[in-house]
MDAnalysis code that builds the backbone (N, CA, C; Angstrom):
import MDAnalysis as mda
import numpy as np

u = mda.Universe.empty(294, n_residues=98, atom_resindex=np.repeat(np.arange(98), 3), trajectory=True)
u.add_TopologyAttr("name", ["N", "CA", "C"] * 98)
u.add_TopologyAttr("resid", np.arange(1, 99))
u.add_TopologyAttr("resname", ["UNK", "UNK", "UNK", "UNK", "UNK", "UNK", "UNK", "UNK", "UNK", "UNK", "UNK", "UNK", "UNK", "UNK", "UNK", "UNK", "UNK", "UNK", "UNK", "UNK", "UNK", "UNK", "UNK", "UNK", "UNK", "UNK", "UNK", "UNK", "UNK", "UNK", "UNK", "UNK", "UNK", "UNK", "UNK", "UNK", "UNK", "UNK", "UNK", "UNK", "UNK", "UNK", "UNK", "UNK", "UNK", "UNK", "UNK", "UNK", "UNK", "UNK", "UNK", "UNK", "UNK", "UNK", "UNK", "UNK", "UNK", "UNK", "UNK", "UNK", "UNK", "UNK", "UNK", "UNK", "UNK", "UNK", "UNK", "UNK", "UNK", "UNK", "UNK", "UNK", "UNK", "UNK", "UNK", "UNK", "UNK", "UNK", "UNK", "UNK", "UNK", "UNK", "UNK", "UNK", "UNK", "UNK", "UNK", "UNK", "UNK", "UNK", "UNK", "UNK", "UNK", "UNK", "UNK", "UNK", "UNK", "UNK"])
u.atoms.positions = np.array([
    [-77.568, -123.055, 45.255],
    [-78.625, -122.167, 45.686],
    [-78.075, -121.227, 46.748],
    [-78.605, -120.041, 46.743],
    [-78.164, -119.029, 47.696],
    [-79.365, -118.478, 48.443],
    [-79.177, -118.080, 49.678],
    [-80.309, -117.515, 50.417],
    [-80.678, -116.141, 49.882],
    [-81.973, -115.866, 49.841],
    [-82.407, -114.519, 49.462],
    [-82.758, -113.736, 50.715],
    [-83.312, -112.545, 50.552],
    [-83.565, -111.691, 51.719],
    [-84.683, -112.211, 52.623],
    [-85.415, -113.248, 52.202],
    [-86.446, -113.810, 53.065],
    [-85.918, -114.978, 53.884],
    [-84.652, -115.357, 53.632],
    [-84.074, -116.461, 54.361],
    [-84.310, -117.808, 53.704],
    [-84.997, -117.803, 52.567],
    [-85.225, -119.055, 51.844],
    [-84.178, -119.207, 50.753],
    [-84.083, -120.396, 50.226],
    [-83.130, -120.632, 49.144],
    [-83.703, -120.106, 47.828],
    [-82.887, -119.416, 47.066],
    [-83.293, -118.881, 45.765],
    [-82.426, -119.529, 44.689],
    [-82.955, -119.682, 43.467],
    [-82.124, -120.248, 42.396],
    [-80.863, -119.418, 42.205],
    [-79.761, -120.093, 41.907],
    [-78.485, -119.408, 41.744],
    [-78.485, -118.517, 40.512],
    [-79.288, -118.848, 39.510],
    [-79.351, -118.035, 38.285],
    [-80.746, -117.459, 38.145],
    [-80.823, -116.298, 37.543],
    [-82.103, -115.621, 37.374],
    [-82.454, -115.501, 35.902],
    [-83.693, -115.095, 35.627],
    [-84.129, -114.840, 34.253],
    [-83.169, -113.875, 33.563],
    [-82.823, -112.812, 34.263],
    [-81.964, -111.782, 33.665],
    [-80.610, -112.364, 33.298],
    [-80.049, -113.183, 34.162],
    [-78.751, -113.800, 33.849],
    [-78.847, -114.692, 32.617],
    [-79.894, -115.478, 32.527],
    [-80.074, -116.318, 31.339],
    [-80.215, -115.464, 30.082],
    [-81.016, -114.407, 30.167],
    [-81.217, -113.537, 29.006],
    [-79.937, -112.810, 28.624],
    [-79.168, -112.364, 29.607],
    [-77.891, -111.707, 29.304],
    [-76.930, -112.659, 28.612],
    [-76.913, -113.917, 29.065],
    [-76.031, -114.905, 28.450],
    [-76.440, -115.150, 26.990],
    [-77.733, -115.292, 26.743],
    [-78.213, -115.469, 25.370],
    [-77.915, -114.223, 24.544],
    [-78.089, -113.063, 25.121],
    [-77.795, -111.819, 24.416],
    [-76.359, -111.754, 23.941],
    [-75.433, -112.169, 24.781],
    [-74.027, -112.192, 24.388],
    [-73.786, -113.097, 23.191],
    [-74.421, -114.259, 23.193],
    [-74.285, -115.197, 22.064],
    [-74.875, -114.603, 20.789],
    [-75.985, -113.916, 20.919],
    [-76.635, -113.344, 19.734],
    [-75.848, -112.176, 19.150],
    [-75.231, -111.384, 20.006],
    [-74.381, -110.286, 19.530],
    [-73.219, -110.847, 18.720],
    [-72.647, -111.952, 19.190],
    [-71.557, -112.593, 18.442],
    [-72.011, -113.053, 17.061],
    [-73.303, -113.302, 16.895],
    [-73.849, -113.738, 15.609],
    [-74.321, -112.559, 14.759],
    [-74.059, -111.338, 15.227],
    [-74.366, -110.151, 14.448],
    [-75.728, -109.532, 14.684],
    [-76.450, -110.000, 15.688],
    [-77.763, -109.431, 15.994],
    [-77.634, -108.353, 17.061],
    [-78.606, -107.477, 17.108],
    [-78.655, -106.444, 18.162],
    [-79.612, -106.910, 19.236],
    [-79.273, -106.651, 20.473],
    [-80.117, -107.067, 21.589],
    [-80.284, -105.929, 22.590],
    [-81.406, -105.990, 23.298],
    [-81.673, -105.028, 24.376],
    [-82.488, -105.755, 25.432],
    [-82.020, -105.757, 26.649],
    [-82.757, -106.351, 27.758],
    [-83.839, -105.367, 28.174],
    [-85.079, -105.836, 28.222],
    [-86.184, -104.973, 28.626],
    [-86.732, -105.461, 29.963],
    [-87.023, -104.512, 30.823],
    [-87.524, -104.813, 32.166],
    [-88.836, -104.065, 32.391],
    [-89.919, -104.495, 31.736],
    [-91.191, -103.780, 31.895],
    [-91.745, -103.932, 33.308],
    [-92.279, -102.869, 33.812],
    [-92.837, -102.865, 35.171],
    [-93.995, -103.859, 35.263],
    [-93.925, -104.746, 36.239],
    [-95.002, -105.693, 36.476],
    [-95.021, -106.890, 35.523],
    [-94.006, -107.024, 34.663],
    [-93.943, -108.142, 33.734],
    [-92.558, -108.777, 33.799],
    [-92.446, -109.953, 33.212],
    [-91.153, -110.635, 33.185],
    [-90.185, -109.910, 32.266],
    [-88.897, -109.923, 32.593],
    [-87.902, -109.345, 31.686],
    [-87.871, -110.141, 30.386],
    [-87.472, -109.468, 29.314],
    [-87.329, -110.145, 28.033],
    [-86.124, -109.577, 27.306],
    [-85.708, -110.306, 26.297],
    [-84.589, -109.888, 25.467],
    [-85.149, -109.532, 24.096],
    [-85.071, -108.245, 23.750],
    [-85.524, -107.794, 22.437],
    [-84.355, -108.001, 21.475],
    [-84.597, -108.767, 20.416],
    [-83.556, -109.119, 19.454],
    [-83.954, -108.588, 18.087],
    [-82.987, -107.976, 17.383],
    [-83.264, -107.405, 16.066],
    [-82.140, -107.741, 15.102],
    [-82.523, -108.026, 13.864],
    [-81.560, -108.199, 12.792],
    [-81.226, -106.802, 12.275],
    [-79.981, -106.324, 12.411],
    [-79.649, -104.954, 11.998],
    [-79.737, -104.740, 10.484],
    [-79.728, -105.820, 9.710],
    [-79.842, -105.709, 8.251],
    [-81.280, -105.709, 7.774],
    [-82.217, -106.024, 8.662],
    [-83.646, -106.040, 8.330],
    [-84.405, -105.761, 9.618],
    [-84.568, -104.483, 9.945],
    [-85.110, -104.103, 11.254],
    [-86.527, -104.606, 11.503],
    [-87.227, -105.068, 10.473],
    [-88.556, -105.652, 10.678],
    [-88.451, -107.037, 11.308],
    [-87.286, -107.644, 11.239],
    [-87.080, -108.972, 11.821],
    [-86.645, -108.804, 13.275],
    [-87.621, -108.823, 14.170],
    [-87.385, -108.656, 15.604],
    [-88.173, -109.705, 16.373],
    [-87.757, -109.919, 17.587],
    [-88.473, -110.852, 18.451],
    [-88.114, -110.559, 19.895],
    [-89.054, -110.866, 20.791],
    [-88.819, -110.780, 22.226],
    [-88.707, -112.194, 22.771],
    [-87.587, -112.472, 23.423],
    [-87.299, -113.793, 23.963],
    [-87.467, -113.753, 25.480],
    [-88.071, -114.793, 26.024],
    [-88.267, -114.909, 27.465],
    [-87.451, -116.076, 28.010],
    [-87.146, -116.034, 29.286],
    [-86.543, -117.161, 30.001],
    [-87.497, -117.496, 31.139],
    [-87.992, -118.726, 31.123],
    [-88.967, -119.144, 32.130],
    [-88.582, -120.499, 32.699],
    [-88.879, -120.676, 33.969],
    [-88.594, -121.940, 34.641],
    [-89.860, -122.781, 34.695],
    [-89.743, -124.032, 34.278],
    [-90.848, -124.978, 34.345],
    [-90.456, -126.167, 35.195],
    [-91.309, -127.165, 35.220],
    [-91.049, -128.366, 35.996],
    [-89.801, -129.096, 35.505],
    [-89.476, -128.911, 34.229],
    [-88.315, -129.589, 33.646],
    [-87.123, -128.651, 33.456],
    [-87.061, -127.570, 34.209],
    [-85.917, -126.661, 34.168],
    [-86.202, -125.360, 33.435],
    [-85.148, -124.575, 33.242],
    [-85.241, -123.278, 32.579],
    [-85.215, -123.456, 31.071],
    [-86.039, -122.667, 30.370],
    [-86.131, -122.699, 28.905],
    [-86.182, -121.280, 28.361],
    [-85.678, -121.113, 27.150],
    [-85.905, -119.883, 26.385],
    [-87.186, -120.086, 25.591],
    [-87.979, -119.014, 25.513],
    [-89.280, -119.076, 24.847],
    [-89.437, -117.937, 23.850],
    [-90.102, -118.221, 22.737],
    [-90.538, -117.167, 21.820],
    [-91.696, -116.424, 22.478],
    [-91.984, -115.238, 22.002],
    [-93.087, -114.452, 22.562],
    [-94.443, -115.102, 22.301],
    [-94.533, -115.986, 21.314],
    [-95.799, -116.656, 21.025],
    [-95.944, -117.965, 21.809],
    [-95.181, -118.116, 22.886],
    [-95.278, -119.230, 23.836],
    [-94.855, -120.571, 23.250],
    [-93.820, -120.568, 22.444],
    [-93.219, -121.803, 21.949],
    [-91.787, -121.864, 22.467],
    [-91.379, -123.042, 22.916],
    [-90.022, -123.207, 23.430],
    [-88.996, -123.081, 22.303],
    [-87.860, -122.473, 22.649],
    [-86.740, -122.364, 21.712],
    [-85.736, -123.469, 22.005],
    [-85.224, -123.488, 23.232],
    [-84.216, -124.469, 23.653],
    [-84.061, -124.358, 25.159],
    [-83.508, -125.412, 25.783],
    [-83.226, -125.317, 27.218],
    [-82.230, -124.181, 27.485],
    [-82.401, -123.484, 28.581],
    [-81.518, -122.366, 28.907],
    [-80.086, -122.814, 29.151],
    [-79.884, -124.085, 29.459],
    [-78.521, -124.598, 29.635],
    [-77.808, -124.815, 28.311],
    [-78.537, -124.730, 27.199],
    [-77.948, -124.903, 25.868],
    [-78.039, -123.577, 25.108],
    [-77.270, -122.609, 25.575],
    [-77.323, -121.250, 25.030],
    [-76.956, -121.225, 23.547],
    [-75.970, -122.010, 23.155],
    [-75.548, -122.018, 21.749],
    [-76.678, -122.479, 20.841],
    [-77.403, -123.522, 21.239],
    [-78.525, -124.012, 20.427],
    [-79.622, -122.962, 20.344],
    [-79.915, -122.297, 21.460],
    [-80.936, -121.252, 21.455],
    [-80.521, -120.106, 20.542],
    [-79.266, -119.684, 20.638],
    [-78.771, -118.585, 19.798],
    [-78.804, -118.972, 18.323],
    [-78.432, -120.206, 18.014],
    [-78.478, -120.661, 16.622],
    [-79.903, -120.593, 16.080],
    [-80.860, -121.045, 16.864],
    [-82.259, -121.056, 16.406],
    [-82.796, -119.643, 16.232],
    [-82.518, -118.757, 17.178],
    [-82.980, -117.372, 17.073],
    [-82.351, -116.707, 15.855],
    [-81.060, -116.891, 15.676],
    [-80.360, -116.291, 14.528],
    [-80.932, -116.820, 13.219],
    [-81.272, -118.087, 13.179],
    [-81.849, -118.664, 11.957],
    [-83.213, -118.056, 11.666],
    [-84.051, -117.916, 12.674],
    [-85.395, -117.360, 12.478],
    [-85.320, -115.900, 12.047],
    [-84.376, -115.139, 12.593],
    [-84.272, -113.715, 12.283],
    [-83.340, -113.442, 11.110],
    [-82.957, -114.467, 10.394],
    [-82.044, -114.328, 9.259],
    [-82.772, -113.779, 8.033],
    [-82.047, -113.059, 7.195],
    [-82.617, -112.554, 5.949],
    [-82.369, -113.519, 4.804],
    [-81.706, -114.621, 5.064],
    [-81.382, -115.594, 4.013],
    [-82.569, -116.456, 3.699],
])
């Protein structure tokens, strides 16, 4: 943990860092990603299958009582944020044209 500008301890990793890490894994699997930072809302990772542009999804990273998780936009958990490979595999499978 590192101190933030208020002098309190802040988590060492942020939503954006988790989303960037997942984005890197998804790019390796052939998907396109874009980090979105909407004003007043949580950041999300917009993921698209370049072979079927209708296959898109916005992924969130949220911290709960049991740690950080990746979430689908419809509020279902994908995988723990510490298991980026599993999350990327699941997202790639859902957005697959196969």
